[in-house]
C-alpha positions as CSV (number, residue, x, y, z in Angstrom):
1,X,107.6,119.3,68.6
2,X,103.9,118.5,69.2
3,X,102.6,116.1,71.8
4,X,99.2,114.6,72.7
5,X,99.0,114.2,76.6
6,X,96.7,111.5,78.0
7,X,96.5,109.8,81.3
8,X,94.4,107.6,83.7
9,X,92.7,105.4,81.0
10,X,91.7,102.9,83.7
11,X,91.1,100.1,81.1
12,X,89.0,97.4,82.5
13,X,87.4,99.7,85.1
14,X,83.9,98.9,86.5
15,X,81.8,101.9,87.9
16,X,79.0,100.8,90.3
17,X,79.3,97.3,88.8
18,X,79.0,98.5,85.2
19,X,81.8,97.5,82.9
20,X,83.2,100.6,81.1
21,X,85.0,98.7,78.3
22,X,82.6,99.5,75.7
23,X,82.7,103.1,76.5
24,X,86.5,103.0,76.7
25,X,86.7,101.4,73.3
26,X,84.4,104.2,72.0
27,X,86.4,107.0,73.6
28,X,89.9,105.5,72.4
29,X,88.6,105.5,68.8
30,X,87.5,109.2,69.2
31,X,91.0,110.0,70.7
32,X,92.6,108.3,67.7
33,X,90.4,110.5,65.4
34,X,91.7,113.6,67.2
35,X,95.1,112.5,67.0
36,X,95.1,112.0,63.2
37,X,93.6,115.4,62.9
38,X,96.3,117.2,65.1
39,X,99.2,115.2,63.6
40,X,101.4,115.3,66.6
41,X,104.9,113.7,66.9
42,X,104.1,111.7,69.8
43,X,101.6,110.6,72.5
44,X,102.2,110.7,76.2
45,X,100.3,108.4,78.5
46,X,101.1,109.3,82.2
47,X,100.0,106.3,84.1
48,X,97.1,104.3,85.2
49,X,96.8,102.6,81.9
50,X,94.8,99.8,83.5
51,X,92.5,100.0,86.5
52,X,93.9,96.8,88.1
53,X,97.4,95.5,88.4
54,X,96.2,92.2,86.9
55,X,93.8,93.6,84.1
56,X,91.1,91.6,82.4
57,X,92.1,90.2,78.9
58,X,89.7,92.5,77.2
59,X,91.5,95.5,78.6
60,X,94.9,94.2,77.5
61,X,93.6,93.6,74.0
62,X,92.0,97.1,73.9
63,X,95.4,98.7,74.8
64,X,97.2,96.6,72.3
65,X,94.9,97.8,69.6
66,X,95.2,101.4,70.6
67,X,99.1,101.3,70.8
68,X,99.3,99.3,67.6
69,X,97.3,102.0,65.8
70,X,99.6,104.6,67.1
71,X,102.6,102.9,66.0
72,X,101.3,102.1,62.7
73,X,100.6,105.8,62.2
74,X,104.1,106.4,62.6
75,X,103.9,108.2,66.1
76,X,106.2,107.7,69.0
77,X,104.4,106.6,72.3
78,X,105.6,107.2,75.7
79,X,104.0,105.3,78.5
80,X,104.6,105.1,82.4
81,X,102.8,103.0,85.0
82,X,100.6,104.4,87.7
83,X,99.5,103.3,91.1
84,X,96.9,101.1,89.6
85,X,99.2,99.3,87.3
86,X,101.8,96.6,87.9
87,X,105.0,98.3,86.9
88,X,106.6,94.9,86.0
89,X,103.7,94.0,83.7
90,X,103.7,97.3,82.0
91,X,107.5,97.1,81.5
92,X,107.3,93.7,79.8
93,X,108.4,93.7,76.2
94,X,109.5,97.4,76.4
95,X,112.9,96.6,74.9
96,X,111.2,95.0,71.9
97,X,108.4,97.7,71.5
98,X,110.9,100.6,71.5
99,X,111.8,99.3,68.0
100,X,108.4,100.5,67.1
101,X,108.9,103.7,68.8
102,X,106.7,102.6,71.7
103,X,108.5,103.4,74.9
104,X,107.4,101.7,78.1
105,X,108.9,103.0,81.3
106,X,111.1,100.3,82.9
107,X,110.6,99.3,86.5
108,X,112.1,102.1,88.6
109,X,115.8,101.4,89.1
110,X,117.0,104.5,90.8
111,X,118.0,106.5,87.7
112,X,116.0,107.9,84.7
113,X,117.6,107.6,81.3
114,X,116.1,110.5,79.1
115,X,115.0,109.6,75.4
116,X,116.3,112.1,73.0
117,X,114.1,113.5,70.2
118,X,115.0,116.3,67.8
119,X,113.1,118.8,65.8
120,X,114.0,122.1,64.1
121,X,114.6,123.9,67.4
122,X,117.1,121.2,68.7
123,X,116.9,118.3,71.2
124,X,114.0,117.4,73.5
125,X,114.9,115.2,76.4
126,X,111.9,113.1,77.7
127,X,112.2,111.6,81.1
128,X,109.6,108.8,82.2
129,X,109.1,108.5,86.0
130,X,106.7,105.7,86.8
131,X,104.6,105.9,90.1
132,X,106.9,105.4,93.2
133,X,106.6,105.4,96.9
134,X,109.3,106.2,99.4
135,X,110.0,102.6,99.7
136,X,110.9,102.2,96.1
137,X,113.5,105.1,96.4
138,X,115.2,104.3,99.6
139,X,117.1,101.4,98.4
140,X,118.7,103.3,95.8
141,X,119.5,106.4,98.0
142,X,120.8,104.8,101.2
143,X,122.4,108.0,102.4
144,X,119.3,110.3,101.9
145,X,116.6,110.7,104.5
146,X,113.4,109.8,102.5
147,X,110.3,110.0,104.8
148,X,107.7,111.1,102.0
149,X,107.0,110.9,98.4
150,X,108.3,114.6,98.0
151,X,111.6,113.4,99.6
152,X,111.7,110.5,97.0
153,X,110.9,112.6,94.0
154,X,113.3,115.3,95.1
155,X,116.2,112.7,95.4
156,X,115.4,111.2,91.9
157,X,115.2,114.5,90.1
158,X,118.3,116.0,91.8
159,X,120.3,113.0,90.6
160,X,119.3,113.7,86.9
161,X,121.6,116.5,86.2
162,X,119.1,117.9,83.7
163,X,120.6,120.1,80.9
164,X,118.4,123.1,81.2
165,X,119.8,124.5,77.9
166,X,117.6,121.9,76.2
167,X,114.0,121.5,76.3
168,X,113.0,118.8,78.9
169,X,109.8,117.0,79.3
170,X,108.7,114.7,82.3
171,X,106.0,112.0,82.6
172,X,105.1,111.7,86.2
173,X,102.3,109.9,88.0
174,X,101.9,111.6,91.5
175,X,99.7,113.9,93.6
176,X,101.0,117.5,93.3
177,X,100.3,119.7,96.2
178,X,97.6,122.3,95.4
179,X,95.9,120.1,92.7
180,X,92.1,119.4,93.1
181,X,91.2,115.7,93.8
182,X,87.9,114.0,93.6
183,X,86.3,110.9,95.3
184,X,87.4,108.4,92.7
185,X,91.1,108.9,93.4
186,X,93.4,107.0,95.9
187,X,95.1,109.3,98.2
188,X,97.2,108.4,101.3
189,X,96.7,109.4,104.9
190,X,98.7,112.2,106.4
191,X,99.6,113.9,103.0
192,X,102.7,111.6,102.5
193,X,101.9,111.2,98.9
194,X,101.9,115.1,98.1
195,X,104.7,116.5,95.9
196,X,105.7,120.0,95.6
197,X,105.4,121.4,92.0
198,X,108.5,123.5,92.5
199,X,110.6,120.3,92.1
200,X,109.8,120.4,88.4
201,X,111.5,123.8,87.8
202,X,113.9,122.3,85.3
203,X,111.2,120.9,83.0
204,X,109.6,122.8,80.1
205,X,106.5,120.6,80.4
206,X,105.4,118.0,83.0
207,X,102.8,115.5,81.8
208,X,101.0,114.4,85.0
209,X,98.7,111.5,85.7
210,X,96.8,110.4,88.8
211,X,94.1,113.0,89.4
212,X,90.9,112.7,87.2
213,X,90.1,116.4,86.7
214,X,92.1,118.2,83.8
215,X,94.0,121.0,85.4
216,X,97.3,122.8,85.7
217,X,99.3,123.1,89.0
218,X,101.4,126.2,89.9
219,X,101.9,126.9,86.2
220,X,100.3,126.1,82.8
221,X,103.1,123.7,81.9
222,X,102.7,121.5,84.9
223,X,99.5,119.7,84.0
224,X,97.0,116.8,84.6
225,X,95.4,115.5,81.5
226,X,92.6,113.9,83.5
227,X,90.7,110.8,82.6
228,X,89.1,110.6,79.2
229,X,85.8,109.4,80.8
230,X,83.8,110.2,84.0
231,X,84.6,107.4,86.6
232,X,82.4,108.6,89.5
233,X,79.6,111.0,90.2
234,X,82.1,113.4,91.9
235,X,83.3,114.0,88.2
236,X,79.7,114.9,87.0
237,X,81.0,118.5,86.2
238,X,84.3,117.6,84.7
239,X,84.8,118.4,81.0
240,X,87.0,115.5,79.8
241,X,89.5,116.2,77.2
242,X,92.9,115.5,75.7
243,X,95.8,118.0,76.1
244,X,97.8,119.2,73.0
245,X,101.2,120.5,74.0
246,X,103.5,122.3,71.4
247,X,107.2,122.7,72.5
248,X,108.6,125.4,70.3
249,X,111.9,127.1,70.9
250,X,113.2,126.9,74.5
251,X,111.0,128.9,76.9
252,X,107.9,128.8,74.5
253,X,105.2,126.1,75.2
254,X,101.6,126.3,73.9
255,X,99.1,124.2,75.7
256,X,95.4,123.7,74.8
257,X,92.7,121.0,75.2
258,X,90.2,119.3,73.0
259,X,86.9,118.1,74.4
260,X,85.9,114.4,74.3
261,X,82.2,113.3,74.0
262,X,81.5,110.0,75.6
263,X,79.2,107.3,74.2
264,X,77.2,107.6,77.4
265,X,77.5,110.6,79.8
266,X,77.5,110.3,83.6
267,X,74.8,112.5,85.1
268,X,72.7,113.1,88.2
269,X,68.9,113.9,88.0
270,X,66.5,114.6,90.7
271,X,62.7,114.8,91.2
272,X,59.5,112.8,92.1
273,X,58.9,109.5,90.5
274,X,56.0,110.9,88.4
275,X,58.1,113.8,87.2
276,X,61.0,111.6,86.2
277,X,58.7,109.2,84.3
278,X,56.8,111.8,82.4
279,X,57.5,111.5,78.7
280,X,57.8,115.3,78.4
281,X,60.6,115.1,80.9
282,X,62.9,112.5,79.5
283,X,62.0,112.5,75.6
284,X,64.7,115.2,74.8
285,X,67.5,113.5,76.8
286,X,69.8,110.6,76.1
287,X,68.0,108.0,78.2
288,X,71.1,105.6,78.1
289,X,73.4,107.9,80.1
290,X,74.8,106.5,83.3
291,X,72.5,108.0,86.0
292,X,72.4,108.8,89.8
293,X,68.7,109.4,90.4
294,X,67.4,111.0,93.6
295,X,63.8,110.6,94.2
296,X,62.1,113.3,96.3
297,X,58.8,111.4,97.0
298,X,58.0,111.3,100.7
299,X,57.0,107.6,100.4
300,X,59.3,104.9,98.9
301,X,58.2,103.7,95.4
302,X,57.8,99.9,95.3
303,X,60.5,98.5,92.9
304,X,61.6,102.0,92.0
305,X,64.9,100.9,90.4
306,X,63.3,98.2,88.3
307,X,60.5,100.5,87.1
308,X,62.8,103.4,86.4
309,X,65.2,101.2,84.4
310,X,62.4,100.6,81.8
311,X,63.0,104.3,80.8
312,X,66.7,104.7,82.1
313,X,68.4,101.3,81.6
314,X,71.8,102.5,82.9
315,X,71.0,103.6,86.4
316,X,74.0,103.4,88.7
317,X,72.7,104.8,91.9
318,X,69.2,105.4,93.4
319,X,68.7,107.6,96.5
320,X,65.9,109.4,98.3
321,X,65.9,113.0,99.4
322,X,62.8,113.8,101.6
323,X,61.9,114.6,105.3
324,X,62.8,111.2,106.4
325,X,66.2,110.9,104.8
326,X,67.1,114.6,105.8
327,X,66.2,114.1,109.4
328,X,68.5,111.1,109.8
329,X,71.1,112.5,107.4
330,X,71.2,109.6,105.0
331,X,70.8,111.4,101.7
332,X,73.9,109.7,100.2
333,X,75.8,107.8,102.8
334,X,78.1,106.2,100.4
335,X,79.2,109.5,99.0
336,X,79.7,110.9,102.4
337,X,82.0,108.0,103.5
338,X,84.0,108.3,100.2
339,X,84.9,111.9,101.1
340,X,86.4,110.9,104.4
341,X,89.9,109.6,105.0
342,X,90.6,106.1,106.4
343,X,91.8,107.6,109.6
344,X,88.7,109.6,110.1
345,X,86.5,106.6,109.3
346,X,88.4,104.3,111.7
347,X,88.0,107.2,114.4
348,X,84.3,107.2,113.8
349,X,84.0,103.4,114.1
350,X,86.2,103.3,117.3
351,X,83.9,106.0,119.0
352,X,80.8,104.1,118.0
353,X,82.2,100.8,119.4
354,X,83.7,102.4,122.6
355,X,81.4,105.4,123.2
356,X,84.5,107.6,123.4
357,X,87.0,109.0,121.0
358,X,90.5,107.7,120.5
359,X,93.1,109.3,122.7
360,X,95.9,111.3,121.1
361,X,98.3,108.4,121.6
362,X,95.9,106.0,119.9
363,X,95.4,108.5,117.1
364,X,99.0,108.8,116.5
365,X,99.5,104.9,116.6
366,X,96.8,104.3,114.1
367,X,98.0,107.1,111.9
368,X,101.5,105.5,111.7
369,X,100.2,102.1,111.0
370,X,98.0,103.4,108.1
371,X,100.9,105.4,106.6
372,X,103.1,102.4,106.8
373,X,100.6,100.2,105.0
374,X,100.1,102.8,102.4
375,X,103.8,103.2,101.7
376,X,104.6,99.5,101.6
377,X,101.6,98.4,99.6
378,X,102.4,97.4,96.1
């Protein structure tokens, strides 16, 4: 049985105030073309379908068109909600859509009912686990101590009684320990959101969502598909792709990727104003890419971003890197802040306000408050 594994579409997303809807429509059309070429049996979408829990109407329409195309092509589609989605909104109409073989994961109710598919090698059991936090799980497992996401996932999976003689596939939207994250992803303080990959031992393939870089964790068959587009400059070096998974007989799984080419790439360029505005420099490049430009001129250029946009219309960020900015450590303050945890940022703020660092007791109090907020946030 052949699957196409996608995740983290983030439909409706804005990057540095630029709407990505046009780019998303373009890449979804490209994904459809690859799907028709591959002729899979099903498509897996592992969460963060939308970028907001209340997505704009254009994003909803885009998803509707994509799912309708897949259903009309005779494919089964399996979709779970991620941390950016509203589980209730994603589940709406699920019982109707399954008549078209579009399976939307219901709101988590403590148990997972597998969907059974069959091919020439026998049954494939597909489990769909939407994004959950410890608070979502505790109400259904009152006799189990659940302090972290790892505890919650363990409790859920141990209750499944997976038949390991069959081939089993899991869709899951979580942060797996050992995976590589980037600035554009939302992670909790204290590591409470980390899940041990060893919990997935009973599954022949785990289709992961949440992290934006395509990668495997622990083994080839526990895999993040990554986003289809670059959504921050921390993803500049990512190669975006779709993942093709072929479940053959029990114990044999083949995994490969197919690169995606965006309408506009997201890139970084650096140089003096005169260098970057010289025709010889830009005439061979796609001037309509999304750009982070760093100017190395020692003096600020008047209306630099306005003048540069006459050549590069999709500039997202403009910085300076020169003696002045290096001496005060301000080459890219936004990016530097994005790399720090909320707890670290709060500690720095406290120290600046009070001219002394937090005490250990204060540190523990703030950490506990932040973890509670993260856990209960919906």
